[in-house]
RODO-2510 file (C-alpha; in nm, 4 decimals, decimal comma):
residues 597
     n   res          X          Y          Z
     1     m     2,6264    -1,3361    -0,1348
     2     p     2,6963    -1,6316    -0,3715
     3     k     2,3778    -1,7176    -0,5608
     4     q     2,3861    -2,0929    -0,5039
     5     e     2,3893    -2,0815    -0,1253
     6     l     2,0352    -1,9598    -0,0693
     7     e     1,8268    -2,2195     0,1204
     8     v     1,5936    -2,0026     0,3292
     9     i     1,4728    -1,6553     0,2314
    10     i     1,2492    -1,4158     0,4198
    11     a     1,0877    -1,1304     0,2243
    12     t     0,8543    -0,8465     0,3198
    13     d     0,6472    -0,5907     0,1310
    14     c     0,5624    -0,2801     0,3353
    15     g     0,2374    -0,1553     0,1849
    16     s     0,0565     0,1607     0,2844
    17     t    -0,1772    -0,0334     0,5162
    18     t    -0,0361    -0,3865     0,5569
    19     t     0,3132    -0,5318     0,5821
    20     k     0,3243    -0,8829     0,4322
    21     a     0,6029    -1,1343     0,5022
    22     i     0,6667    -1,4632     0,3204
    23     l     0,9102    -1,7452     0,3905
    24     i     1,0699    -1,9233     0,0942
    25     e     1,2548    -2,2523     0,1408
    26     k     1,4459    -2,4763    -0,0984
    27     k     1,2769    -2,8178    -0,1212
    28     g     1,5042    -3,0521    -0,3160
    29     d     1,5848    -2,8591    -0,6315
    30     t     1,2902    -2,6213    -0,6200
    31     y     1,2193    -2,3115    -0,4152
    32     r     0,8712    -2,2975    -0,2581
    33     q     0,6835    -2,0378    -0,0573
    34     t     0,5982    -2,2114     0,2716
    35     f     0,4546    -1,9656     0,5262
    36     r     0,3210    -1,6113     0,5298
    37     g     0,2369    -1,3546     0,7934
    38     e     0,1006    -1,0034     0,7934
    39     a     0,0735    -0,7076     1,0302
    40     p    -0,0442    -0,3461     1,0094
    41     t     0,2182    -0,1089     0,8648
    42     t     0,3641     0,1219     1,1313
    43     v     0,4925     0,4264     0,9418
    44     e     0,2441     0,6670     1,0951
    45     a     0,1924     0,7839     1,4553
    46     p     0,1927     0,6494     1,7238
    47     f     0,4804     0,4181     1,6119
    48     e     0,6483     0,6153     1,3343
    49     d     0,8848     0,3266     1,2705
    50     v     0,8297     0,0932     0,9763
    51     t     1,0387    -0,1844     1,1352
    52     r     0,7776    -0,2496     1,4093
    53     g     0,5307    -0,3767     1,1485
    54     v     0,8046    -0,5735     0,9726
    55     l     0,9075    -0,7479     1,2979
    56     n     0,5414    -0,8240     1,3784
    57     a     0,4858    -0,9815     1,0343
    58     i     0,8085    -1,1863     1,0587
    59     t     0,7107    -1,2964     1,4136
    60     e     0,3862    -1,4370     1,2716
    61     v     0,5894    -1,6355     1,0163
    62     e     0,8083    -1,7628     1,3036
    63     e     0,5045    -1,8803     1,5009
    64     l     0,3474    -2,0562     1,2004
    65     s     0,6672    -2,2209     1,0739
    66     g     0,8245    -2,3040     1,4116
    67     r     1,1503    -2,1645     1,2732
    68     k     1,3211    -1,8958     1,4814
    69     l     1,4156    -1,6050     1,2534
    70     l     1,4652    -1,3079     1,4842
    71     d     1,7105    -1,2367     1,7592
    72     g     1,5726    -0,9114     1,8978
    73     e     1,5685    -0,6939     1,5878
    74     k     1,8266    -0,8911     1,3889
    75     i     1,7659    -1,1712     1,1401
    76     i     1,9473    -1,4866     1,2606
    77     p     2,1844    -1,6359     0,9997
    78     n     2,0687    -1,9776     0,8746
    79     d     2,2120    -2,2644     1,0812
    80     g     1,9958    -2,5401     0,9291
    81     k     1,7207    -2,5362     1,1915
    82     n     1,6737    -2,1633     1,2521
    83     g     1,7429    -1,8338     1,0769
    84     a     1,7504    -1,7319     0,7128
    85     d     2,0190    -1,6809     0,4479
    86     i     1,8902    -1,3428     0,3402
    87     y     1,6164    -1,0907     0,4100
    88     v     1,4831    -0,8673     0,1295
    89     s     1,2087    -0,6055     0,1236
    90     t     1,0037    -0,3724    -0,0961
    91     s     0,8058    -0,0692     0,0150
    92     s     0,5284     0,1615    -0,0944
    93     a     0,4526     0,2868     0,2576
    94     g     0,4392     0,6577     0,3277
    95     g     0,2908     0,7348    -0,0132
    96     g     0,5540     0,5532    -0,2208
    97     l     0,7824     0,7602    -0,4437
    98     q     0,6310     1,0858    -0,5713
    99     m     0,7995     1,2663    -0,8572
   100     m     0,7567     1,5601    -1,0874
   101     v     0,9084     1,5456    -1,4366
   102     a     0,9936     1,8171    -1,6856
   103     g     1,0818     1,8070    -2,0556
   104     a     1,1218     2,0624    -2,3333
   105     v     0,8404     1,9360    -2,5580
   106     k     0,5498     1,7672    -2,3844
   107     a     0,4912     1,4976    -2,6487
   108     m     0,8596     1,4131    -2,6854
   109     t     1,1106     1,4553    -2,3985
   110     g     0,8207     1,5197    -2,1575
   111     e     0,6727     1,1818    -2,2430
   112     s     1,0108     1,0058    -2,2318
   113     a     1,0708     1,1533    -1,8847
   114     q     0,7281     1,0325    -1,7735
   115     r     0,7964     0,6781    -1,9008
   116     c     1,1333     0,6841    -1,7250
   117     a     0,9860     0,7817    -1,3856
   118     l     0,6884     0,5439    -1,4085
   119     g     0,9190     0,2556    -1,4956
   120     a     1,1242     0,3296    -1,1842
   121     g     0,8130     0,2831    -0,9704
   122     a     0,7201     0,6472    -0,9137
   123     i     0,3877     0,8282    -0,9091
   124     v     0,4169     1,1178    -1,1546
   125     m     0,2462     1,4187    -0,9958
   126     d     0,2789     1,6479    -1,2955
   127     v     0,4608     1,6874    -1,6275
   128     l     0,6030     2,0346    -1,6928
   129     a     0,7018     2,1342    -2,0454
   130     s     0,7931     2,4519    -2,2300
   131     n     0,4796     2,4080    -2,4418
   132     d     0,2310     2,2909    -2,1779
   133     g     0,0294     2,6123    -2,2031
   134     r     0,1119     2,7377    -1,8527
   135     a     0,2655     3,0760    -1,7834
   136     g     0,6000     3,0945    -1,6015
   137     h     0,4475     3,2032    -1,2697
   138     e     0,1961     2,9145    -1,2878
   139     k     0,4768     2,6641    -1,3352
   140     i     0,6665     2,8082    -1,0382
   141     e     0,3533     2,8021    -0,8187
   142     r     0,2816     2,4413    -0,9225
   143     i     0,6331     2,3230    -0,8295
   144     r     0,6016     2,4924    -0,4888
   145     q     0,2594     2,3427    -0,4236
   146     l     0,3376     1,9820    -0,5026
   147     r     0,6527     1,9220    -0,2957
   148     p     0,7689     1,6077    -0,4784
   149     d     1,0280     1,3642    -0,3395
   150     m     1,2491     1,4356    -0,6380
   151     m     1,2449     1,5993    -0,9773
   152     l     1,3545     1,4643    -1,3171
   153     l     1,4593     1,7335    -1,5623
   154     s     1,5158     1,6491    -1,9283
   155     g     1,5026     1,8226    -2,2619
   156     g     1,6807     1,8494    -2,5921
   157     t     1,8761     1,5894    -2,7849
   158     d     2,2524     1,5798    -2,7324
   159     g     2,4219     1,8760    -2,8963
   160     g     2,0879     2,0466    -2,9717
   161     t     1,9373     2,3699    -2,8436
   162     v     1,9710     2,4455    -2,4715
   163     t     1,7278     2,7369    -2,4268
   164     h     1,4170     2,5399    -2,3228
   165     v     1,5858     2,3183    -2,0696
   166     v     1,7742     2,6137    -1,9166
   167     e     1,4450     2,8010    -1,8873
   168     l     1,2894     2,5060    -1,7013
   169     a     1,5892     2,4978    -1,4646
   170     q     1,5396     2,8685    -1,3941
   171     f     1,1734     2,8097    -1,3051
   172     l     1,2846     2,5340    -1,0723
   173     r     1,5387     2,7584    -0,9035
   174     a     1,2837     3,0372    -0,8634
   175     a     1,0339     2,7993    -0,7039
   176     d     1,2962     2,6705    -0,4569
   177     p     1,0709     2,3758    -0,3639
   178     k     1,1033     2,1864    -0,0383
   179     p     1,0957     1,8066    -0,0578
   180     r     0,7922     1,6263     0,0829
   181     l     0,9471     1,4417     0,3766
   182     g     1,2383     1,6361     0,5212
   183     a     1,2461     2,0123     0,4938
   184     s     1,6049     2,0047     0,6182
   185     y     1,7603     1,8544     0,3064
   186     k     1,7865     1,9802    -0,0505
   187     l     1,5464     1,8562    -0,3180
   188     p     1,7144     1,5891    -0,5349
   189     v     1,7073     1,6877    -0,9020
   190     i     1,8190     1,4456    -1,1740
   191     y     1,9265     1,6105    -1,4962
   192     a     1,8975     1,3761    -1,7950
   193     g     1,8873     1,6164    -2,0891
   194     n     2,1071     1,7715    -2,3576
   195     n     2,4744     1,7178    -2,2637
   196     r     2,5657     2,0673    -2,3924
   197     a     2,3668     2,2213    -2,1069
   198     h     2,5558     2,0504    -1,8189
   199     d     2,7553     2,3578    -1,7168
   200     k     2,4565     2,5907    -1,7401
   201     i     2,2414     2,3537    -1,5307
   202     k     2,5175     2,3191    -1,2662
   203     e     2,5438     2,6955    -1,2479
   204     i     2,1656     2,7408    -1,1989
   205     l     2,0797     2,4463    -0,9729
   206     g     2,4114     2,3334    -0,8268
   207     d     2,3918     2,5188    -0,4966
   208     t     2,0154     2,5178    -0,4248
   209     t     1,9335     2,1516    -0,5035
   210     a     2,0990     1,8114    -0,4668
   211     l     2,1801     1,7906    -0,8379
   212     i     2,2721     1,4615    -1,0053
   213     i     2,3702     1,4625    -1,3720
   214     t     2,3243     1,1479    -1,5795
   215     e     2,3048     1,0439    -1,9468
   216     n     2,0422     1,2057    -2,1697
   217     l     1,7229     0,9984    -2,1741
   218     r     1,6557     1,1055    -2,5347
   219     p     2,0067     1,1374    -2,6877
   220     t     1,8591     1,1474    -3,0403
   221     l     1,4994     1,1662    -3,1602
   222     e     1,5183     0,8029    -3,2710
   223     r     1,6545     0,6609    -2,9444
   224     e     1,5331     0,6495    -2,5888
   225     n     1,7845     0,5688    -2,3150
   226     l     1,5880     0,5364    -1,9915
   227     m     1,7954     0,2937    -1,7847
   228     p     2,0729     0,5266    -1,6530
   229     a     1,8154     0,7793    -1,5254
   230     r     1,5987     0,4957    -1,3831
   231     h     1,8969     0,3628    -1,1854
   232     k     1,9640     0,7139    -1,0535
   233     i     1,5982     0,7472    -0,9439
   234     h     1,6310     0,4163    -0,7588
   235     d     1,9568     0,5243    -0,5891
   236     i     1,8099     0,8564    -0,4759
   237     f     1,4972     0,6797    -0,3543
   238     l     1,7223     0,4810    -0,1207
   239     e     1,9665     0,7577    -0,0235
   240     h     1,7318     1,0538     0,0178
   241     v     1,3651     0,9596     0,0332
   242     m     1,4022     0,6414     0,2370
   243     q     1,6389     0,8094     0,4828
   244     q     1,3613     1,0538     0,5731
   245     a     1,0805     0,7986     0,6112
   246     p     1,0180     0,6888     0,9725
   247     g     1,2269     0,3835     1,0627
   248     y     1,3678     0,3203     0,7153
   249     p     1,7341     0,3732     0,8014
   250     k     1,6894     0,0837     1,0507
   251     l     1,5183    -0,1307     0,7868
   252     m     1,7987    -0,0611     0,5395
   253     k     2,0509    -0,2063     0,7853
   254     m     1,8427    -0,5263     0,8166
   255     v     1,8119    -0,6125     0,4453
   256     g     2,0608    -0,8065     0,2364
   257     a     1,9705    -0,6289    -0,0909
   258     p     1,8521    -0,2752    -0,1730
   259     i     1,4872    -0,1980    -0,0896
   260     m     1,2784    -0,1498    -0,4034
   261     p     0,9578     0,0532    -0,4479
   262     t     0,6743    -0,2046    -0,4664
   263     p     0,5679    -0,1210    -0,8261
   264     a     0,9295    -0,1363    -0,9487
   265     a     0,9570    -0,4877    -0,8016
   266     v     0,6304    -0,6010    -0,9656
   267     g     0,7605    -0,4602    -1,2944
   268     t     1,0891    -0,6495    -1,2581
   269     m     0,9015    -0,9756    -1,1973
   270     t     0,6728    -0,9177    -1,4969
   271     e     0,9775    -0,8537    -1,7143
   272     k     1,1647    -1,1631    -1,5905
   273     f     0,8573    -1,3834    -1,6536
   274     a     0,8088    -1,2406    -2,0056
   275     k     1,1773    -1,2889    -2,0929
   276     a     1,2021    -1,6415    -1,9536
   277     n     0,9074    -1,7561    -2,1702
   278     n     0,9426    -1,5171    -2,4630
   279     y     0,5859    -1,3935    -2,4010
   280     n     0,4051    -1,0650    -2,4495
   281     v     0,2586    -1,0024    -2,1040
   282     l     0,0056    -0,7654    -1,9514
   283     a    -0,0088    -0,7457    -1,5707
   284     v    -0,2419    -0,5359    -1,3584
   285     d    -0,2577    -0,4579    -0,9878
   286     i    -0,5891    -0,2996    -0,8945
   287     g    -0,5913    -0,1575    -0,5437
   288     g    -0,8213     0,0560    -0,3333
   289     a    -0,6758     0,3873    -0,4458
   290     t    -0,4634     0,3219    -0,7554
   291     t    -0,4313     0,0792    -1,0452
   292     d    -0,0914    -0,0152    -1,1864
   293     v    -0,0615    -0,1609    -1,5360
   294     f     0,2583    -0,3315    -1,6585
   295     s     0,3270    -0,4634    -2,0058
   296     v     0,6091    -0,6285    -2,1946
   297     f     0,5586    -0,6242    -2,5735
   298     g     0,8368    -0,7270    -2,8083
   299     g     1,0750    -0,7099    -2,5123
   300     i     0,9872    -0,3468    -2,4301
   301     f     0,8722    -0,2887    -2,0730
   302     n     0,6210    -0,0183    -1,9790
   303     r     0,4417     0,0718    -1,6601
   304     t     0,1676     0,3229    -1,5943
   305     v    -0,0072     0,4079    -1,2709
   306     s    -0,3619     0,5408    -1,2731
   307     a    -0,3401     0,7202    -0,9419
   308     n    -0,7123     0,7902    -0,9235
   309     l    -0,8672     0,4613    -1,0359
   310     g    -0,9319     0,2158    -0,7539
   311     m    -1,1969     0,0072    -0,5863
   312     s    -1,2472     0,1866    -0,2535
   313     y    -1,0795     0,5236    -0,1906
   314     s    -1,0960     0,6117    -0,5617
   315     v    -1,4220     0,4417    -0,6600
   316     s    -1,6028     0,7789    -0,6896
   317     n    -1,3516     0,8820    -0,9499
   318     v    -1,4121     0,5602    -1,1469
   319     m    -1,7796     0,6566    -1,1399
   320     a    -1,6986     1,0089    -1,2623
   321     e    -1,4579     0,9019    -1,5387
   322     a    -1,6564     0,6062    -1,6702
   323     g    -2,0019     0,7578    -1,6176
   324     l    -2,2824     0,5699    -1,4414
   325     p    -2,4342     0,4241    -1,7635
   326     n    -2,1032     0,2465    -1,8341
   327     i    -2,1067     0,0828    -1,4911
   328     m    -2,4784     0,0007    -1,5107
   329     r    -2,4411    -0,1721    -1,8496
   330     w    -2,2683    -0,4694    -1,6796
   331     l    -2,5453    -0,5275    -1,4240
   332     p    -2,7926    -0,8098    -1,5000
   333     f    -3,0701    -0,6281    -1,3105
   334     d    -3,2320    -0,2823    -1,3044
   335     i    -3,1138    -0,0283    -1,0504
   336     e    -3,1855     0,3412    -0,9929
   337     e    -2,8869     0,5692    -1,0650
   338     q    -2,9172     0,7236    -0,7188
   339     d    -2,9119     0,3818    -0,5506
   340     l    -2,6020     0,2796    -0,7446
   341     r    -2,4329     0,6089    -0,6618
   342     n    -2,5047     0,5642    -0,2907
   343     r    -2,3729     0,2084    -0,2853
   344     l    -2,0482     0,3104    -0,4535
   345     k    -2,0027     0,6173    -0,2283
   346     n    -2,0566     0,3887     0,0719
   347     k    -1,7605     0,1847    -0,0451
   348     m    -1,5503     0,5011    -0,0619
   349     i    -1,6196     0,6068     0,2974
   350     r    -1,5965     0,2495     0,4307
   351     p    -1,3071     0,1139     0,2235
   352     t    -1,2546    -0,2046     0,4258
   353     t    -1,6091    -0,3424     0,3793
   354     i    -1,6770    -0,6348     0,1474
   355     p    -2,0009    -0,7013    -0,0447
   356     q    -2,2695    -0,8799     0,1621
   357     t    -2,5165    -0,9685    -0,1165
   358     v    -2,4824    -1,1014    -0,4710
   359     e    -2,6182    -0,7687    -0,5995
   360     d    -2,3475    -0,5756    -0,4162
   361     l    -2,0845    -0,8134    -0,5520
   362     q    -2,2114    -0,7604    -0,9078
   363     i    -2,1990    -0,3828    -0,8594
   364     e    -1,8397    -0,4084    -0,7390
   365     h    -1,7508    -0,6281    -1,0377
   366     a    -1,9133    -0,3769    -1,2750
   367     a    -1,7054    -0,0924    -1,1279
   368     a    -1,3917    -0,3089    -1,1481
   369     r    -1,4417    -0,3725    -1,5217
   370     e    -1,4582     0,0028    -1,5822
   371     a    -1,1550     0,0778    -1,3613
   372     l    -0,9543    -0,1912    -1,5462
   373     r    -1,0699    -0,0636    -1,8860
   374     l    -0,9858     0,3011    -1,8097
   375     a    -0,6442     0,2159    -1,6629
   376     f    -0,5700     0,0041    -1,9729
   377     d    -0,6681     0,2952    -2,2004
   378     q    -0,4275     0,5226    -2,0116
   379     h    -0,1572     0,2571    -2,0413
   380     k    -0,2078     0,2223    -2,4185
   381     a    -0,1722     0,5995    -2,4559
   382     l     0,1710     0,5983    -2,2892
   383     a     0,3089     0,2619    -2,4059
   384     v     0,3902     0,3921    -2,7531
   385     g     0,6772     0,4097    -2,9969
   386     l     0,8894     0,7251    -2,9971
   387     k     0,7262     1,0439    -3,1131
   388     g     0,8782     1,3066    -3,3378
   389     v     1,0789     1,0566    -3,5384
   390     q     0,9344     1,0053    -3,8861
   391     q     0,9511     1,3008    -4,1192
   392     e     1,1740     1,6064    -4,1373
   393     r     1,0096     1,8893    -3,9487
   394     s     1,0934     2,2184    -3,7871
   395     i     1,0768     2,2856    -3,4144
   396     s     0,7491     2,4787    -3,4595
   397     d     0,5857     2,1614    -3,5952
   398     a     0,7157     1,9706    -3,2980
   399     f     0,5575     2,2192    -3,0614
   400     e     0,2184     2,1713    -3,2271
   401     q     0,2490     1,8032    -3,2876
   402     q     0,0022     1,5727    -3,1230
   403     s     0,1371     1,2237    -3,1535
   404     s     0,3194     1,0150    -3,4086
   405     g     0,3872     0,7204    -3,1787
   406     q     0,2043     0,3923    -3,2442
   407     s     0,0822     0,2079    -2,9351
   408     l     0,2971    -0,0985    -2,8632
   409     i    -0,0005    -0,2841    -2,7164
   410     n    -0,1544    -0,5335    -2,9575
   411     v    -0,4139    -0,7570    -2,7892
   412     m    -0,3954    -1,0137    -3,0720
   413     k    -0,0246    -1,0693    -2,9963
   414     l    -0,0809    -1,0789    -2,6188
   415     n     0,0150    -1,4207    -2,4714
   416     y    -0,0516    -1,3796    -2,1006
   417     i    -0,2626    -1,1632    -1,8674
   418     i    -0,1844    -1,1601    -1,4938
   419     g    -0,4295    -0,9986    -1,2540
   420     s    -0,3646    -0,9034    -0,8936
   421     g    -0,5180    -0,6863    -0,6251
   422     g    -0,8115    -0,7629    -0,3961
   423     i    -1,0976    -0,7732    -0,6439
   424     l    -0,9130    -1,0065    -0,8854
   425     a    -0,7292    -1,2216    -0,6293
   426     h    -1,0123    -1,2633    -0,3781
   427     s    -1,3374    -1,2737    -0,5742
   428     p    -1,5485    -1,5672    -0,4451
   429     r    -1,5252    -1,7572    -0,7760
   430     r    -1,2267    -1,7609    -1,0094
   431     m    -1,4498    -1,7340    -1,3183
   432     q    -1,5509    -1,3886    -1,1942
   433     s    -1,1889    -1,2684    -1,2095
   434     m    -1,1452    -1,4256    -1,5534
   435     l    -1,4580    -1,2714    -1,7061
   436     m    -1,3835    -0,9282    -1,5543
   437     m    -1,0443    -0,9278    -1,7281
   438     l    -1,1922    -1,0561    -2,0563
   439     d    -1,4614    -0,7855    -2,0523
   440     a    -1,2152    -0,5065    -1,9670
   441     y    -0,9262    -0,6013    -2,1997
   442     q    -1,1106    -0,7885    -2,4758
   443     p    -0,8106    -1,0045    -2,5718
   444     e    -0,8101    -1,1511    -2,9239
   445     g    -0,6954    -1,4890    -3,0523
   446     v    -0,5424    -1,7227    -2,7944
   447     t    -0,4645    -1,5713    -2,4521
   448     r    -0,3738    -1,7362    -2,1201
   449     l    -0,4901    -1,5804    -1,7948
   450     a    -0,3769    -1,6095    -1,4336
   451     v    -0,4097    -1,4258    -1,1036
   452     d    -0,1474    -1,3632    -0,8356
   453     s    -0,2766    -1,5624    -0,5387
   454     i    -0,1647    -1,3448    -0,2462
   455     f     0,0166    -1,0580    -0,4169
   456     m     0,3607    -1,2122    -0,3977
   457     m     0,4994    -1,0401    -0,7072
   458     p     0,6735    -0,7564    -0,5152
   459     h     0,8603    -1,0025    -0,2903
   460     l     0,9644    -1,2099    -0,5909
   461     g     1,0696    -0,9062    -0,7947
   462     v     1,3195    -0,7930    -0,5322
   463     l     1,4347    -1,1524    -0,4817
   464     s     1,4922    -1,1969    -0,8573
   465     q     1,7783    -0,9435    -0,8311
   466     i     1,9642    -1,1992    -0,6163
   467     s     1,8341    -1,5326    -0,7428
   468     e     1,6291    -1,5461    -1,0598
   469     k     1,5784    -1,9211    -1,0163
   470     a     1,4260    -1,8838    -0,6684
   471     a     1,1956    -1,6061    -0,7878
   472     l     1,0747    -1,7928    -1,0987
   473     d     1,0287    -2,1235    -0,9111
   474     v     0,8005    -1,9646    -0,6539
   475     f     0,6286    -1,7572    -0,9233
   476     y     0,5283    -2,0706    -1,1199
   477     h     0,4444    -2,2971    -0,8262
   478     d     0,2939    -2,0744    -0,5581
   479     c     0,2255    -1,7284    -0,6927
   480     l     0,0380    -1,7814    -1,0198
   481     v    -0,3094    -1,9318    -1,0016
   482     r    -0,3647    -2,0386    -1,3613
   483     l    -0,7199    -1,9595    -1,4673
   484     g    -0,7018    -2,1083    -1,8162
   485     t    -0,7085    -1,9953    -2,1794
   486     c    -0,9447    -1,7675    -2,3705
   487     l    -1,0154    -1,8122    -2,7424
   488     a    -1,1692    -1,5041    -2,9002
   489     p    -1,2065    -1,4690    -3,2782
   490     k    -1,1855    -1,1118    -3,4061
   491     g    -1,4439    -1,0230    -3,6651
   492     p    -1,7493    -0,8255    -3,7738
   493     v    -2,0965    -0,8241    -3,6178
   494     k    -2,3021    -1,1307    -3,7181
   495     k    -2,6498    -1,2616    -3,6436
   496     d    -2,6725    -1,4281    -3,3025
   497     g    -2,6346    -1,8036    -3,3327
   498     e    -2,4322    -1,8040    -3,6581
   499     v    -2,1325    -2,0411    -3,6439
   500     i    -1,8081    -1,8401    -3,6418
   501     m    -1,5464    -2,1017    -3,5480
   502     h    -1,4848    -2,4758    -3,5209
   503     w    -1,2523    -2,5926    -3,2432
   504     e    -1,0831    -2,9137    -3,1284
   505     i    -0,8642    -2,9884    -2,8228
   506     e    -0,6391    -3,2886    -2,7815
   507     t    -0,4931    -3,3648    -2,4365
   508     p    -0,1530    -3,5358    -2,3954
   509     d    -0,3305    -3,8679    -2,3194
   510     g    -0,5047    -3,8569    -2,6581
   511     k    -0,8537    -3,7510    -2,5459
   512     r    -1,0322    -3,5207    -2,7904
   513     q    -1,3079    -3,2657    -2,7507
   514     s    -1,4536    -3,0521    -3,0278
   515     g    -1,7418    -2,8246    -3,1167
   516     d    -1,8667    -2,5083    -3,2842
   517     l    -1,8661    -2,1574    -3,1435
   518     r    -2,1685    -1,9455    -3,2323
   519     y    -2,1809    -1,5657    -3,2515
   520     g    -2,2995    -1,4021    -2,9296
   521     d    -2,2215    -1,7051    -2,7099
   522     i    -1,9646    -1,7764    -2,4412
   523     v    -1,8756    -2,1438    -2,4071
   524     h    -1,7057    -2,2576    -2,0868
   525     i    -1,5226    -2,5925    -2,0864
   526     p    -1,3820    -2,6982    -1,7463
   527     f    -1,0294    -2,8115    -1,8227
   528     e    -0,7501    -2,8636    -1,5671
   529     a    -0,4748    -3,0269    -1,7752
   530     p    -0,1603    -2,8112    -1,7719
   531     k    -0,1095    -2,8536    -2,1478
   532     a    -0,3139    -2,9445    -2,4520
   533     k    -0,3053    -2,9008    -2,8287
   534     l    -0,5683    -2,6759    -2,9788
   535     t    -0,6791    -2,6494    -3,3415
   536     v    -0,9258    -2,3797    -3,4439
   537     k    -1,0763    -2,3009    -3,7825
   538     p    -1,2488    -1,9611    -3,7868
   539     e    -1,5160    -1,8855    -4,0502
   540     k    -1,4607    -1,6329    -4,3305
   541     g    -1,4060    -1,2816    -4,1955
   542     f    -1,2913    -1,4030    -3,8528
   543     d    -0,9295    -1,4005    -3,7401
   544     m    -0,7579    -1,6024    -3,4652
   545     g    -0,4119    -1,4580    -3,5272
   546     a    -0,3126    -1,6129    -3,8607
   547     g    -0,5434    -1,4025    -4,0782
   548     h    -0,9092    -1,4185    -4,1811
   549     g    -1,0519    -1,7699    -4,2016
   550     r    -0,7106    -1,9331    -4,1437
   551     s    -0,6660    -2,2284    -3,9075
   552     v    -0,4493    -2,1870    -3,6006
   553     e    -0,2716    -2,4545    -3,3954
   554     a    -0,1572    -2,3567    -3,0490
   555     e    -0,0470    -2,4943    -2,7131
   556     i    -0,2946    -2,3978    -2,4457
   557     e    -0,3029    -2,4448    -2,0717
   558     g    -0,5966    -2,5384    -1,8539
   559     g    -0,6575    -2,4041    -1,5086
   560     v    -0,9079    -2,3572    -1,2290
   561     v    -1,1591    -2,2103    -1,4763
   562     g    -1,0560    -2,3933    -1,7941
   563     l    -1,1183    -2,3005    -2,1541
   564     v    -1,3386    -2,0021    -2,2394
   565     l    -1,4551    -1,9590    -2,5998
   566     d    -1,5686    -1,6002    -2,6410
   567     g    -1,7967    -1,5611    -2,9434
   568     r    -1,9111    -1,2060    -2,8689
   569     g    -1,6988    -1,0675    -3,1521
   570     r    -1,4132    -0,8164    -3,1247
   571     p    -1,4429    -0,5357    -3,0512
   572     f    -1,7636    -0,6321    -2,8711
   573     s    -2,0245    -0,3936    -2,7400
   574     l    -2,3308    -0,4706    -2,5326
   575     p    -2,6752    -0,4419    -2,6955
   576     k    -2,8289    -0,0948    -2,6528
   577     d    -3,1785    -0,2390    -2,5962
   578     r    -3,2423    -0,3020    -2,2225
   579     d    -3,4242    -0,6376    -2,2524
   580     k    -3,1713    -0,7725    -2,5000
   581     r    -2,8795    -0,6552    -2,2859
   582     l    -3,0166    -0,8190    -1,9697
   583     a    -3,0830    -1,1413    -2,1638
   584     c    -2,7246    -1,1434    -2,2973
   585     l    -2,5656    -1,0739    -1,9573
   586     n    -2,7729    -1,3433    -1,7869
   587     k    -2,6894    -1,5909    -2,0655
   588     w    -2,3128    -1,5198    -2,0352
   589     y    -2,3111    -1,5238    -1,6546
   590     r    -2,4974    -1,8567    -1,6575
   591     a    -2,2559    -2,0022    -1,9148
   592     m    -1,9623    -1,9065    -1,6908
   593     d    -2,1431    -2,0123    -1,3701
   594     m    -2,0543    -1,6667    -1,2416
   595     y    -2,3004    -1,6168    -0,9560
   596     p    -2,5278    -1,8391    -0,7446
   597     v    -2,8568    -1,8795    -0,9325
***
């Protein structure tokens, strides 16, 4: 379809519980999101047909917009008054895309394979490697148990040794695993390893699996080549996995562009936004069961999924991983451990409830900070430079090696944080979302923050494959709710109340505001203007991005919260003393007007 002809677009995202539809129309030169509808997803019994939920969601859009879009189960072509030019969709229903990956050395090809699968929008169930410490029979048993949708096999640089990767293929053959959704078809296996092993791999796996051979994802130690394998994962997702899911073959006939896994679409949108503005971006989607983290640093895209960190189904695991003291430290009141445990477990068994009191809301916000922090830590561990590159070393070193990759994530160089998911998009006050992200990520220097208003990023990601302009227009105008800008000097611990930075803002109409930031304080300045000029002069020992004590000039943007000056120091930690900690929290929450007093 020619790109310029799009006037009316309908898009859906089939989530595991809800199917969301949005209508996008061209108004003058700009594309805007005009109406939205939602309906329960219908993948499971009694319907077992995803298209029922899709048609229900689109019907709601029809009723709200007064524009007829459906003729039975077909989308009507646009005739000016009714219909749409194109229909696109993403999906994570039916458990999304579940994969198992294997590599010769866990810290090298194993990690590259993991990055490859995560970037394609998959959940990685396990990483097998020759040196993962498991015996052969354990590996075989594990492959049988998990029943992934597909398997990614890699190992060895081109022209290198083939023994390890052949051994992994033999384990796979011995396990003879059945795919998760249709026992009648062969398990898709993508081979993206040493090109010298192609014939051997064909011989071992050719007849028992649906084998696809693609370019090596680690052709040399110094180079990672993830895109060809990622495209193959996407193709197989459509051809194999989607064909087995209830009602998907029907949905695939309705759409005008390939269906994407929801996280892959969010990743695409994050990447397009970062490229268009030349930003380093961090985006997070915190759900009930899982938390996805996306980043683009220096043009390199990474995604991780923390499959057991979430706000309802997985909240017990957040409690276990973070530990109760780490959740309790954010609460501005005293609470018994048992009481806190019960309240969080209640959320797990009643995932659709929302907090009824301010105390309950604060408990949920405390758990969210820890879930965000832990997911970010996992992301930093995987978003790293290539390992095994620097010095000359033998294969035995490589087997023992821990990690030589530097994390790509540098919070001082981070330009933009985008939050999405219930707790960030729907908290009663926007300052709550902003402070939760500041506490969890502790950005340094000058950082802009926004939230995705109604989780539109998946729809826009799949749309951006057809029209980047339409996707970016709607992203700027309707999707992003700009919260504002955070200024956080990095520096050592000081006495509370000591001046650590002088600041001045000048708006386009010439109005000026200025002041001092003191250590241990948060200063909140309501500020809606889309653009302003900022000048900051940190004190000796404090850095705003140009070096210790050096002035910084930057363009900042206001938003529904405004400007937040964070003088708690970086990295900041809460006081150990109970009375002091409660005093600090109450002071900060009051400064941000976080909760009703």
